N, C-alpha and C positions, 0 to 999 in steps of 0.2 A: 901646503896642503896634503891630505892623507889620505890614500886610497885604503879602503877595507872591504873585507867581503860582504856581500848582501847579508849574511848572518849575524854582523856585528851592529848592534843599535847606536845610532846616533848619540845618544846619550852617554856611551861609554867610552866615546872619543874627546866629549865637549871639554873637559877640564884640559887636558893635554892640549887642545886647540888655542884656547884660551890662553893658558901660559906661554904657548910658543908665540901668538900673536903679541903679549905682553913683552917678552923679551926681544923680540924683534922691534916694537915700538920704542923701548926704551933706549936702546942700541942707535935710535935715529933722534934720540932725544923729544920723542913723542910719549904719546899716554892713548891706552885703549880706554875710552868713555861709554861705549854702550855694545852690547851685545845682542844682535838680532838673529833671531832662531824661531824654525818652527817647532810644533808639539813634538817633536821627537827629543828635544831638548828640556821639555817640561818637567826637571824631576827636582826635588826640594834640596838633593846635594848641589845641583848646578846653581841654583837660586842662592844657596849658601853661600858658595863659595863665590860668586859676582858681590854679593854684598859684603863679604870679607873684604876683596879686591875696590870696593866702591866703585863698581862698575855697573851701570843699570842695566837691568835686563828687560829686554822687548822680545819675549818668547809667548809665543801665543798657546793658550792653556788649550790641554786636549776636549773642552766644552763641557764637561761634567766635573770641573774642578770645585772643590770647597774650601772655604777660609779653615785653615787648621794650626795659624799659629808662626808660619815661615812668613815674617813680616814680608821680606821682597818679593815672594810669591803672591802673598795675598792682596799686595796692592795691584797687580797686575790683574791677577783674577777681580778685584773688584771694578777695577777700571772696564775691564772687557764686560761685564754685567752691565755697566751703564751705557754699554752701546759700543758694540764690534767695529763697525765702520768709525765712530768719532776716534776710539782707539787706534786703531789703524793709519788715520789719518794724522791724529796728534804726532803718532812716533814713526810715520815715516814706513809702517811694515808694509812689505809687498811691493815696496816703491822701487826698491832697486836692485834687488836679490833675484837670481835666476836659480841659485839652489837653495841650500838650506839652512845654513849660516852666516854670518856676516860679524865684521868688527869695525866699527866707529872708531878711528883713531885721528887724534888730532896733535 
């Protein structure tokens, strides 16, 4: 866990959080499979980083998202456009988190 000032946007800490989780998981012989996060983590940089690490992004878009050519993010945007409730249920979004980010490790 990392505590930051309220001036620090979630997205500024995201990649470090992911990398720390990957290191911890690998030390235990496990792997981070997906990142579940709120709209504060909806940035192209984060989606690209997760794609490079072959981690599934379950990140809610900001509601006004557009298709831009960032494949990982575009897939999420399209899925949410197909029905937010359906996307939430299919991905378990909002089912387990009380905070704004979580990692599925197995």
